[in-house]
NUVOTOR-346852 format. One line per 2 residues: number of its first residue (from 1); their letters; for each residue x, y, z of N, C-alpha, C. Coordinates in steps of 0.02 Angstrom, whole numbers, plus 50000, padded with zeros to 5 digits. Each point is the difference from the previous one (the first is absolute). Example, Ala and Ser with C-alpha at 12.3 -4.5 7.8 and 13.67 -1.06 7.14 Angstrom:
<recs>
1	AS	50660 49716 50390 49955 50059 50000 50045 50060 50000  49982 50053 49964 50042 50059 50003 49961 50055 50037;
</recs>
This chain:
<recs>
1	MV	51182 57083 54269 49957 49945 49991 50045 49938 50011  50061 50008 49982 50050 49935 50016 50010 49987 50065;
3	KR	50004 50060 50042 50015 49996 50082 49938 49959 50018  49938 50015 49978 49944 49969 50032 49986 49933 49989;
5	II	50027 49975 49936 50001 49934 49984 50047 49968 50047  50046 50018 50003 50061 49966 50048 49979 49993 50066;
7	IS	49964 50049 50033 49962 50001 50063 49962 49947 50005  49956 50000 49952 49946 49951 49999 50028 49929 49992;
9	AI	50047 49995 49966 50035 49927 50003 50028 49978 50066  50026 50047 50026 50034 49992 50080 49932 49986 50041;
11	IF	49950 50035 49994 49943 49977 50041 49980 49932 49989  50004 49986 49933 49969 49930 49983 50046 49939 50029;
13	IL	50070 50011 50000 50044 49955 50021 49993 49995 50085  49988 50057 50032 49985 50001 50064 49938 49972 50023;
15	LA	49955 50003 49966 49931 49957 50006 50004 49929 49982  50036 49980 49965 50011 49927 49982 50050 49968 50047;
17	VP	50040 50032 50046 50045 49971 50042 49956 49950 50056  49937 50020 50023 49973 49954 50044 49989 49931 49967;
19	AV	49974 50001 49932 49991 49937 49968 50047 49957 50010  50072 50024 49983 50061 49955 50003 50008 49959 50080;
21	FL	49974 50039 50048 50020 49969 50067 49938 49967 50024  49934 50028 49984 49938 49949 50010 49999 49940 49962;
23	RN	50017 50004 49940 49997 49944 49952 49930 49969 49996  49952 50058 49989 49938 49992 50008 49971 50042 49938;
25	PF	49952 49982 49951 49961 50030 49957 49975 50073 50016  49977 49994 50068 49973 50068 50024 50053 50057 50005;
27	GY	50064 49962 50003 50048 50065 50015 50019 50033 49945  49971 49975 49924 50017 50047 49940 49932 50046 49993;
29	LP	49951 49997 50053 49942 50042 49985 50025 50083 50000  50038 50021 50060 50011 50068 49984 50037 50015 49944;
31	AL	50047 49959 49974 50037 50020 49931 49943 49995 49940  49961 49949 50006 49949 50000 49941 49961 50058 50005;
33	FF	49969 50023 50052 49947 50050 49999 50044 50072 49990  50067 49999 50002 50043 50063 49986 49998 50000 49918;
35	LV	50009 49952 49983 50012 49984 49924 49933 50022 49963  49945 49974 50024 49935 50021 49979 49986 50072 50003;
37	LV	50023 50031 50063 49986 50067 50011 50041 50043 49943  50062 49980 49985 50040 50040 49953 49971 49982 49929;
39	GL	49971 49946 49988 49981 49990 49938 49929 50044 49979  49954 50006 50061 49945 50030 49993 50022 50076 49990;
41	SF	50056 50027 50037 50007 50062 49997 50031 50029 49928  50043 49953 49965 50013 50001 49944 49943 50012 49938;
43	LY	49957 49950 50018 49943 49998 49956 49954 50066 50008  49994 50019 50056 49963 50064 50021 50030 50066 49965;
45	IW	50058 50003 50002 50031 50058 49971 50009 49999 49919  49996 49933 49989 50001 49997 49920 49928 50012 49975;
47	LL	49946 49985 50034 49933 50020 49975 50000 50077 50012  50032 50024 50061 49988 50075 49994 50035 50050 49953;
49	KR	50058 49965 49971 50035 50029 49954 49965 50008 49926  49965 49939 49994 49960 49994 49939 49944 50047 50001;
51	SF	49975 50013 50058 49936 50050 50000 50019 50075 50014  50075 50008 50005 50017 50073 50024 50007 50025 49925;
53	TF	49989 50076 50002 50011 50034 49936 50020 50074 50017  50036 50034 49954 50017 50066 50006 49953 50032 49949;
55	LQ	49967 50060 50023 49963 50039 49955 50039 50067 49977  50031 49995 49938 50039 50043 49971 49973 50076 50017;
57	AS	50042 50053 50022 49992 50052 50005 50004 50048 49933  49969 50053 50005 50012 50042 49931 50058 50010 49992;
59	DN	50024 49995 49926 50065 50017 49976 50014 50055 49966  50067 50009 49999 50020 50070 49963 49963 50064 50031;
61	KQ	50019 50000 50060 49988 50057 50050 50050 50053 49978  49983 50062 50025 50048 50060 49982 49999 50047 50064;
63	CE	50056 50032 50018 50002 50036 50055 50069 50050 49990  50000 50054 50043 50061 50034 49999 50047 49991 50033;
65	RG	50059 50014 49973 50059 49978 50048 50011 50030 50069  50001 49960 50053 50001 50042 50063 49927 49996 50037;
67	VE	49953 49981 49964 49936 50002 50037 49976 49923 50012  49967 49993 50060 49998 49932 50019 49933 49975 49972;
69	QH	50004 49950 49968 49946 49969 49966 49967 49941 50027  49935 50010 50013 49964 49932 50044 49984 49942 49944;
71	FA	50015 49945 50026 49986 49930 49942 49957 49952 50046  49961 49963 49958 49960 49938 50042 50009 49945 49968;
73	AT	50012 49942 50032 50005 49931 49977 49947 49956 50032  49968 49963 49969 49940 49951 50020 50017 49926 50000;
75	VA	49996 49961 50046 49999 49944 50002 49938 49964 50016  49981 49934 49976 49928 49972 50008 50025 49924 50010;
77	GR	49943 49965 50044 50001 49926 49989 49935 49981 49977  49997 49959 49956 49944 49977 49963 49971 49943 50025;
79	GL	50032 49955 50045 49971 49939 50013 49958 50010 50070  49993 49945 50027 49954 49996 50068 50044 49983 50057;
81	LM	50066 50007 49989 50051 49994 50059 50021 50066 50032  50019 50000 50064 50019 50064 50024 50084 50001 49999;
83	FP	50030 50058 49986 50059 50013 50000 50022 50029 50076  50021 49953 50038 50031 50026 50077 50058 50051 49986;
85	RI	50045 49997 49958 50045 50050 49999 50032 50009 49930  49996 50058 49978 50038 50023 49926 50055 50056 50017;
87	TC	50051 49983 49981 50040 50057 50004 50032 50030 49922  49967 50060 49985 50010 50029 49939 50063 50049 49995;
89	CF	50033 49995 49954 50069 50022 49991 49991 50069 49944  50005 50055 50026 49990 50060 49950 50068 50022 49986;
91	YT	50009 50024 49944 50071 50022 49968 49999 50059 49954  50046 50031 49996 50020 50056 49958 50067 49990 49970;
93	DN	50017 50002 49929 50060 50007 49976 50028 50055 49971  50058 50005 49970 50034 50071 49998 50007 49996 49923;
95	LL	50035 50047 49969 50004 50010 49929 50050 49947 49978  50036 49968 50041 50047 49944 49965 49963 49935 50007;
97	GQ	49933 50001 50008 49962 49938 50014 50016 49962 50076  50029 50031 50038 50018 49962 50063 49952 50025 50063;
99	IT	49979 49938 50029 49944 50026 50054 50031 50042 50060  49982 50049 50017 50030 50042 50046 49961 50012 50067;
101	QT	49925 49991 49997 49957 50007 50057 49958 49937 50006  49999 49970 50057 49955 49939 50020 49952 50013 50062;
103	AH	49954 49966 49989 49950 50006 50073 49964 49932 50002  49980 49977 50057 49976 49938 50011 49934 50012 50040;
105	VD	49949 49980 49985 49939 50014 50028 49970 49927 50025  49977 49990 50057 49960 49937 50023 49935 50015 49994;
107	TT	49957 49950 49979 49931 50016 50002 49968 49922 49989  49927 50005 50009 49960 49937 50002 49945 50002 49955;
109	LS	49974 49945 49962 49945 50015 49949 49951 49946 50028  49935 50020 49999 49947 49949 50009 49978 49978 49931;
111	PQ	49965 49946 49994 49979 49979 49940 49975 50052 49961  50004 50000 49927 49974 50037 49946 50012 50084 50027;
113	EK	50051 50011 50039 50017 50070 50009 50049 50032 49970  49996 50067 49983 50051 50032 49971 50021 50053 50048;
115	RT	50069 50005 49999 50034 50055 50041 50041 50049 49952  49997 50063 50024 50036 50054 49955 50046 50033 50051;
117	FS	50058 50001 49973 50058 50042 50042 50018 50066 49973  50013 50050 50031 50017 50066 49973 50058 50019 50026;
119	FG	50049 50024 49958 50067 50027 50030 50019 50055 49953  50043 50047 50027 50021 50064 49968 50071 49995 49987;
121	IK	50030 50019 49935 50058 49999 49989 50027 50059 49966  50059 50030 50014 50022 50065 49973 50061 49987 49956;
123	FD	49994 50015 49935 50059 49983 49958 50048 50061 50002  50059 49996 50000 50054 50049 50002 50023 50019 49932;
125	HL	49989 49950 49951 50041 50010 49930 49940 49988 49960  50013 50032 49934 49958 49989 49954 50009 49931 49952;
127	GT	49955 49978 49966 49997 49935 49963 49951 49962 50013  49995 49935 49991 49946 49954 50003 50010 49943 50051;
129	YE	49953 49979 50045 50019 49962 50051 49957 49943 50000  50022 49941 50034 49944 49959 50009 49981 49989 50083;
131	VG	49944 49997 50018 49982 50002 50063 49932 49942 50001  50003 49978 50075 49939 49945 50014 50019 49953 50043;
133	IS	49967 49943 49996 50007 49941 50048 50048 49964 49952  50057 49971 50019 50045 49942 49967 49977 49937 50008;
135	SA	49976 49988 50071 49982 49933 50011 49957 50001 50056  49957 49942 50026 49975 49991 50056 50026 49928 50033;
137	RI	49998 50011 50067 50026 49929 50029 49937 49976 50043  49984 49949 49974 49930 49964 50030 50014 49942 50045;
139	YD	49974 50013 50060 50019 49954 50060 49937 49953 50004  50018 49935 50034 49948 49952 50023 49973 50024 50062;
141	LF	49945 49950 50021 49966 50026 50061 50041 49992 50056  50050 49972 50005 50032 49983 50070 50076 50054 50003;
143	GM	50012 50034 49931 50058 50048 49991 50049 49958 49987  50013 49938 49988 50060 49961 49996 50029 50004 49938;
145	FY	49962 50006 49943 50037 49998 49931 49957 50064 49963  50036 50008 49944 49972 50053 49961 50022 49998 49916;
147	LN	49967 50022 49964 50010 49994 49921 50002 50075 49982  50051 50008 49954 49994 50070 49970 49976 50011 49931;
149	HP	49953 50045 49999 49957 50011 49937 50023 50062 49969  50039 50001 49940 50027 50056 49959 49948 50042 49968;
151	NS	50006 50070 49994 49963 50033 49959 50020 50013 49937  49967 49990 49949 50035 50012 49928 49973 50067 49979;
153	GQ	49958 50015 50021 49976 50064 49978 50013 50067 50047  50037 50048 49964 50028 50053 50045 49964 50074 49979;
155	SH	50016 50047 50035 49966 50057 49989 50069 50045 49968  49997 50038 49944 50055 50051 49985 49975 50080 50012;
157	VT	50046 50034 50036 49990 50067 50020 50049 50043 49959  49984 50053 49968 50031 50039 49959 50011 50077 50041;
159	VR	50063 50009 50021 50009 50063 50035 50016 50040 49956  49955 50067 50000 50008 50058 49952 50048 50045 50026;
161	PR	50025 50050 49956 50036 50056 50043 49947 50051 50025  50017 50043 50050 49962 50056 50015 50011 50075 49960;
163	AL	49940 50027 49997 50014 50061 49952 50012 50054 50067  50054 50024 49998 50020 50050 50053 50001 50059 49967;
165	QV	49989 50056 50044 50005 50070 49983 50069 50031 49987  50013 50022 49944 50064 50023 49975 50007 50068 50022;
167	AC	50033 50014 50061 50021 50074 50027 50065 50020 49986  50050 49952 49989 50070 50012 50018 50021 50059 49942;
169	FD	49967 49998 49936 50013 50041 49949 49937 50038 49972  50014 50052 49978 49954 50046 49973 49982 49990 49925;
171	FA	49963 49948 49974 49994 49979 49936 49959 50064 49957  49950 50022 50037 49963 50050 49971 50041 50068 49973;
173	EV	50058 50000 50040 50038 50069 49974 50036 49982 49937  50022 49939 50002 50041 49974 49930 49958 49992 49945;
175	IG	49927 49981 50014 49956 49993 49945 49985 50071 49965  49993 50055 50043 49994 50074 49968 50067 50019 49960;
177	HQ	50056 49984 50041 50063 50022 49960 50003 49973 49939  49993 49920 49988 50008 49958 49949 49952 50018 49931;
179	SN	49946 50019 50031 49936 50000 49945 50009 50064 49963  50057 50056 50021 50008 50059 49968 50061 49992 49939;
181	MA	50035 49942 50021 50061 49997 49959 49969 49979 49932  49958 49950 49996 49985 49966 49929 49919 49981 50004;
183	TS	49965 50040 49957 49934 49984 49996 49967 49982 49915  50062 50017 49956 49976 49990 49932 50045 49949 49984;
185	KS	49975 49972 49930 50041 49937 49974 50036 50032 49936  50055 49969 49988 50045 50014 49950 49965 49978 49932;
187	KM	50012 50043 49945 49980 49986 49927 50046 49951 49974  50057 49990 50027 50043 49946 49969 49998 49943 50028;
189	ET	50038 49952 49978 49997 49924 50030 50060 49993 50046  50043 50050 50001 50061 49989 50046 49987 50061 50044;
191	DD	50049 50009 50044 50005 50061 50051 50015 50058 49954  49995 50061 50010 50011 50060 49968 50061 50031 50035;
193	YS	50048 50010 49950 50065 50037 50021 49985 50063 50035  50043 50019 50054 49987 50062 50030 50060 50036 50022;
195	GI	50059 49972 50001 50058 50037 50009 50055 49954 50028  50046 50025 50034 50056 49958 50029 50013 50015 50081;
197	RQ	50029 49956 50033 50011 50015 50064 50057 49952 50020  50041 50013 50065 50064 49966 50021 49977 49933 50006;
199	YV	50044 49950 49990 49990 49925 50012 49996 49993 50068  49953 49940 50021 49992 49979 50067 50000 49923 50002;
201	PG	50024 49964 50049 50010 49929 49986 49927 49976 49993  49993 49958 49962 49928 49972 49983 49978 50013 49927;
203	DA	50026 50058 49973 49973 50016 49934 50030 49959 49956  49969 49979 49945 50011 49960 49945 50054 50026 49961;
205	IK	50050 49952 49986 50059 50024 49959 49981 50029 49936  49956 49971 49966 49970 50015 49939 49976 50082 49994;
207	NI	49991 50028 50055 49973 50064 50005 50053 50049 50010  50061 49978 50006 50056 50050 49994 50000 50049 49952;
209	HW	50003 50064 49994 50017 50040 49935 50079 50000 50004  50026 49957 49957 50067 50003 49993 50034 50067 49976;
211	KI	49977 50019 49954 50021 50073 49972 50019 50055 50054  49944 50006 50031 50003 50057 50052 50043 49976 50054;
213	SA	49998 49940 50021 50045 49974 50056 50067 50005 49983  50024 49995 49935 50064 50010 49972 50025 50071 50019;
215	HS	49954 50053 49991 50023 50068 50021 49986 50021 50067  49991 49946 50043 49996 50012 50070 50037 49966 50046;
217	SE	50004 50008 50057 50049 49964 50053 49955 49937 50031  49935 49998 49973 49956 49946 50031 49959 49977 49946;
219	YM	49965 49945 50012 49954 49954 49953 49937 50045 50010  49968 50009 49943 49925 50033 49994 49963 49952 49965;
221	VR	49934 50003 50019 49949 49956 49988 49948 50028 49962  49956 49967 49953 49945 50028 49964 49945 50005 50053;
223	MF	49956 50051 50009 49944 49999 50034 49941 49992 49949  49947 49963 50036 49942 49983 49956 49944 50016 50046;
225	ES	49938 50028 49966 49941 50004 50032 49972 49937 50012  49983 49978 50063 49957 49936 50004 49930 50019 50029;
227	YT	49944 49972 49977 49937 50016 50022 49958 49951 50035  50010 50009 50059 49979 49943 50048 49926 50015 50023;
229	SR	49963 49947 50016 49937 50015 50014 49998 49989 50076  49954 50041 50028 49980 49996 50079 49979 49937 50029;
231	GY	50037 49975 50053 49984 49942 50028 50054 49967 50031  49996 49940 50030 50056 49961 50031 50005 49934 49976;
233	TV	50067 49987 49997 50026 49930 49993 50032 49967 50057  49974 49952 50026 50030 49969 50055 50034 49938 49990;
235	YL	50053 49993 50012 50052 49947 49969 50012 49966 50068  49976 49935 50007 50020 49949 50062 50050 49951 49987;
237	DL	50064 50006 50038 50047 49954 49985 50003 49943 50054  49977 49945 49977 49997 49943 50053 50058 49952 49999;
239	EA	50062 50033 49997 50066 49957 50013 50036 50025 50063  50027 49954 50022 50056 50013 50065 50035 49931 50009;
241	TG	50051 50020 50015 50046 49937 50018 50051 50015 50064  50022 49948 50032 50029 50002 50054 49975 50006 50066;
243	YT	49936 49982 50005 49957 50006 50062 49971 49934 50016  49981 49988 50067 49976 49942 50026 49923 50005 49973;
245	PE	49962 49946 50007 49923 49986 49975 49965 50053 50031  50005 50008 50073 49958 50046 50043 50017 50071 49971;
247	VL	50055 50026 49981 50012 50066 49976 49983 50016 49933  50001 49937 49959 49966 50005 49930 49925 50012 50009;
249	FS	49972 49969 50049 49919 50004 50002 49992 50079 50018  50038 50031 50045 49985 50062 50027 50017 50053 49937;
251	LY	50051 49994 49960 50024 50034 49956 49929 50003 49938  49984 49932 49987 49940 49994 49951 49942 50041 50023;
253	DC	49986 49990 50066 49942 50031 50026 50000 50087 49997  50059 50030 50009 50013 50055 50002 49998 50030 49923;
255	LV	50028 49971 49954 49999 50017 49926 49935 49991 49975  49965 49949 50009 49929 49998 49967 49955 50037 50039;
257	ET	50001 50025 50060 49956 50041 50027 50008 50072 49985  50066 50012 49998 50012 50074 49972 49989 50011 49936;
259	AY	50002 49952 49950 49978 50008 49931 49923 50001 50000  49970 49962 50042 49927 49991 49996 49970 50069 50028;
261	SV	50031 50020 50058 49972 50066 50039 49998 50054 49951  50061 50008 49959 50006 50051 49964 49957 50006 49936;
263	AC	49994 49931 49977 49945 50002 49937 49933 50007 50016  49981 49983 50064 49924 50011 50028 50004 50072 50015;
265	HV	50046 50040 50017 50001 50067 50011 50000 50034 49931  50023 49984 49948 50003 50029 49930 49920 49999 49978;
267	LR	49969 49936 50005 49944 50002 49980 49945 50031 50033  50012 50012 50072 49961 50045 50033 49997 50068 49973;
269	EN	50067 50031 49975 50000 50071 49989 49993 49992 49917  49967 49955 49969 49965 49998 49941 50060 50003 49937;
271	ED	50053 49979 50025 50053 50002 49946 50021 49944 49956  50031 50007 49946 50014 49926 49967 50049 49973 50034;
273	LE	49995 49931 49995 50053 49958 50032 50015 49935 49961  50063 49985 50003 50039 49941 49968 50026 49962 50056;
275	LV	50004 49936 50005 50046 49949 50037 50039 49959 49956  50063 50016 50015 50051 49962 49965 50031 49946 50042;
277	YM	50008 49937 49984 50045 49950 50035 50022 49944 49959  50042 49964 50029 50026 49944 49966 49976 49931 50024;
279	KD	49978 49958 49949 49987 49931 50021 50016 49950 49943  50032 49946 50005 50017 49956 49960 50044 50024 49947;
281	DE	50043 50049 50026 50055 50033 49948 49973 50042 49946  49926 50022 50020 49962 50043 49958 49971 50065 50032;
283	VR	50020 50054 49972 49972 50065 50019 49931 49999 50001  49960 50012 50043 49930 50000 50002 49970 50066 50015;
285	LA	49964 50034 49974 49961 50065 50002 49927 50006 50006  49980 50010 50052 49925 50005 50017 49979 50066 50015;
287	LP	49940 50015 49977 49966 50063 49994 49932 49998 50044  50009 49988 50079 49940 49997 50031 49954 50059 50013;
289	RS	49942 49993 49995 49949 50057 50001 49954 50008 50066  50018 49945 50039 49960 50003 50060 50050 49949 50052;
291	RE	49971 50005 50060 50039 49959 50047 49987 49924 49991  49954 49981 49972 49984 49925 49981 50065 49990 49949;
293	NI	50006 50041 49961 50049 49989 49942 50078 49985 50026  50003 50054 50049 50064 49994 50025 50008 49931 50051;
295	DH	49942 49980 50028 50012 49931 50042 50013 49947 49944  49960 50004 49944 50018 49943 49948 50070 50006 49983;
297	TV	50030 50057 49996 50070 50008 49973 50045 49966 50058  49991 50002 50067 50035 49991 50050 49993 49923 50006;
299	AD	49955 49967 49978 49991 49936 50002 50049 49967 49949  50022 50036 49949 50042 49969 49958 50078 50019 50000;
301	FG	50012 50038 50058 50074 50012 50013 50040 49944 50010  49984 49958 50038 50039 49936 50021 50037 50022 50054;
303	DI	50048 49943 50020 50034 50012 50061 50070 50038 49978  50043 50022 50055 50052 50033 49991 50057 49957 49967;
305	AI	50045 50030 49962 50050 49957 49961 50053 50013 50040  50040 49940 50022 50058 49997 50033 50058 50010 49942;
307	SN	50016 50071 49982 50036 50002 49940 50012 50082 50005  50050 50016 49946 50008 50074 49993 50014 50007 49925;
309	NG	49962 49985 49962 50007 49999 49931 49981 50053 49951  49993 50053 50052 49985 50066 49963 49935 50010 49962;
311	HL	49943 49966 50034 49938 50000 49971 49968 50077 50005  50019 50032 50045 49971 50075 49999 50036 50048 49937;
313	IT	50064 49975 49991 50031 50034 49943 49964 49986 49938  49986 49936 49996 49969 49966 49936 49933 50032 49995;
315	AL	49963 50007 50044 49928 50027 50005 49999 50092 49987  50056 50016 50015 50012 50085 49982 50017 49999 49939;
317	EA	50042 49962 49975 50028 50003 49916 49940 49991 49961  49951 49963 50022 49940 49977 49956 49960 50047 49991;
319	NA	49994 50046 50068 49943 50054 49998 50015 50077 50017  50049 50005 50037 50004 50063 50021 50020 50064 49951;
321	GR	50028 49969 49940 50024 50050 49949 49951 50008 49949  49932 49977 50013 49948 50012 49954 49982 50068 49995;
323	QY	49990 50020 49926 49993 50077 49991 49941 50029 50036  49945 49960 49992 49941 50028 50029 49976 49964 50067;
325	GL	50053 49969 50040 49987 49970 50059 49974 50046 50058  49988 49969 50055 49972 50046 50055 50062 50030 50030;
327	DI	49986 50055 50039 50057 50044 50018 50028 49989 50067  49978 49962 50052 50015 49985 50055 50017 49922 50007;
329	LV	50067 49988 50024 50019 49941 49996 50011 49979 50078  49973 49943 50023 50004 49979 50081 50025 49933 49992;
331	LC	50065 50001 50035 50040 49947 49996 50005 49964 50075  49972 49943 49998 49995 49964 50065 50054 49938 49992;
333	TA	50056 50008 50042 50054 49934 49981 50043 50007 50068  50027 49937 49996 50049 49982 50059 50069 50004 49977;
335	NL	50007 50024 49930 50076 49998 49962 50012 50063 49982  50063 50025 50006 50025 50061 49974 50061 49977 49964;
337	SE	50002 50036 49938 50068 49989 49963 50020 50058 49961  50049 50010 49969 50024 50046 49952 49954 50008 49933;
339	PL	49979 49944 49977 49962 50003 49939 49935 50022 50019  49965 49991 50052 49949 50022 50022 49998 50078 49999;
341	VQ	50063 50025 50030 50003 50077 50003 49992 50032 49932  50045 49959 49948 50002 50032 49947 49934 49998 49954;
343	IS	49966 49939 50006 49936 50005 49964 49942 50048 50027  50020 50008 50068 49953 50053 50025 50014 50071 49987;
345	TA	50065 50007 49989 50025 50068 49975 49971 50019 49941  50002 49939 49957 49976 50017 49927 49922 50007 49999;
347	AV	49969 49971 50046 49927 50017 50009 49985 50068 50014  50036 50026 50049 49997 50067 50023 50007 50054 49951;
349	GL	50048 49983 49949 50018 50036 49934 49947 50004 49958  49941 49949 50002 49941 49991 49962 49946 50035 50047;
351	HK	50018 50048 50041 49945 50045 50043 49957 49947 50044  50031 49956 50027 49971 49953 50044 50014 50012 50065;
353	AI	49959 49995 50053 50023 49999 50085 50009 49931 50018  50039 49987 50042 50018 49940 50031 49981 49999 50080;
355	FL	49967 49951 50024 49980 49988 50068 50038 49932 50005  50050 49994 50048 50036 49940 50015 49982 49976 50074;
357	FY	49970 49935 50010 49987 49967 50055 50049 49955 50006  50060 50006 50042 50053 49946 50005 49986 49969 50072;
359	VV	49985 49927 49987 49975 49958 50058 50062 49960 50025  50005 50006 50060 50070 49962 50033 49961 49960 50067;
361	PA	50038 49951 50021 49987 49976 50064 50001 50044 50051  49957 49982 50053 49993 50044 50057 50076 50018 50034;
363	AK	50030 49940 49996 50068 50003 50035 50048 50043 49958  49992 50012 49938 50045 50033 49960 49972 50079 49995;
365	KG	49957 50024 50020 49966 50065 49994 50051 50035 50044  50021 50057 49982 50046 50052 50035 50075 49978 50006;
367	HL	50013 49944 49964 50061 49968 49984 50023 49984 49938  49981 50049 49962 50007 49982 49923 50078 50005 49990;
369	TA	50018 49962 49943 50073 49998 49974 50020 50064 49970  50068 50012 50003 50023 50059 49963 49974 50003 49923;
371	EE	50003 49946 49965 49978 49989 49938 49925 50014 49985  49957 49984 50050 49932 50015 50000 49987 50062 50004;
373	QG	50040 50028 50051 49987 50070 50009 50014 50041 49934  50060 49982 49970 50022 50046 49939 49945 49988 49950;
375	LL	49972 49936 49989 49942 49998 49945 49944 50037 50014  49982 50008 50067 49945 50041 50018 50014 50080 49989;
377	DA	50068 50004 50020 50007 50077 49985 49994 50016 49921  50012 49950 49962 50010 50008 49928 49912 50016 49976;
379	FL	49963 49962 50037 49922 50012 49982 49988 50074 50025  50008 50018 50047 49995 50065 50045 50022 50046 49941;
381	SM	50060 49992 49969 50023 50058 49956 49961 50007 49936  49969 49946 49985 49956 50009 49929 49932 50026 50028;
383	GA	49984 50012 50071 49936 50038 50002 49951 49950 50027  50029 49929 50009 49938 49946 50026 49992 50010 50066;
385	EI	49945 49971 50022 49985 50005 50071 50008 49930 50025  50028 49983 50072 50014 49944 50014 49973 49971 50066;
387	CV	49982 49949 50016 49975 49983 50064 50031 49924 50011  50034 49991 50056 50030 49934 50020 49949 49971 50052;
389	LA	49973 49933 49979 49948 49976 50032 50034 49928 50041  49971 49977 50058 50009 49939 50020 49927 49961 50002;
391	KA	49958 50047 50004 49929 49973 49996 49957 50049 49969  49945 49969 49972 49950 50039 49960 49968 50053 50038;
393	DE	49981 49988 50062 49967 50048 50048 50027 50071 50004  50071 49999 49987 50041 50062 50002 49974 50054 49942;
395	IQ	49965 49975 49952 49975 50046 49948 49947 50043 50017  49962 49978 50054 49943 50039 50019 50017 50042 50066;
397	ET	50063 50010 50013 50012 50047 50055 50033 50070 49963  49969 50053 50022 50018 50058 49971 50070 50018 50014;
399	GA	50033 49985 50050 50064 50022 50025 50042 49938 49979  49991 49949 49947 50041 49943 49993 50064 50035 49982;
401	EA	50051 49948 50012 50064 50013 49986 50012 50005 49927  50011 50045 49959 50015 50003 49936 50081 50007 49999;
403	YA	50025 49972 49949 50077 50015 49992 50018 50062 49971  50047 50031 50036 50014 50073 49981 50076 50007 50021;
</recs>
């Protein structure tokens, strides 16, 4: 706009030059005519702007990740003037609130006309986005000047996770195996003493049988009967650190979609389900009984935390040791640690089965560090099933690469 004003000023000066040489009032007519034309142009677009309006599209739309969603935006002229040219700016932001996609569309409007634009957008990451027309540029009759008309009303789109088929593990086999282990409840308030065995890392120190250990060359621990219930507890760890925002978004997608897909699979099998996650430094446990319940819980997850404060350990400590808890633990995490191995070993000692979905960036898959491989081997030694994922789609592949 500034450039157009400068050009207009130059044109005015050039038109005023003849008056200087002619020394005649008629010499100013071209310059005066140009000034009147400019004034009328500004008055015209000012009137156009007052009669222009955006009609708000439907808000709070929902779509699945990776599926193109079609949107409509409508503009209208309420007055009796014609809009010779309007440029609408469509935009989409990202999860950081930064505009990532823009498109400009030129159109015209007759008096009292409405015009609707349709456009399709495919969202690559989960979350809530803003989409719509950010502003419209309204031109005068001659296309010399324009005024920007911002749009204060925007549409929000919530991108939901996909429910993928879980084919990389045989959950049904584990259900049958685990359900034979514990089907009745103890008459005692605590676990029932049943014997002793060799100490393994992760066992509680308080359970060491010191008298028998004194007569043996190694530590021995008391064994207790634990009566678990048939079903799944899905633990979702939304912590990751040391990655770029784009990698964090991908990790978040994979973690949430993996947990979501497993949860939907469990409900389809008519099994009991718990969803455990951390939010606002508080362990939250949801008991969804339908996919709608799961969707409501997913909306409460929040964003991925750029930290590694052991949220998964905290959640497991609060829930995994329950005497009558569910017997299959599904861990979805991007963090491995020795404390995680220890608490998982203790859970296995309580007759629980472990499924570990370890989520890593695509560039890292197949190039795990020696420390990561050692921790995964420790999970294997306790009988856990492990799958290393770079994207959630891999869980629906029968031949998905499991760690072994």
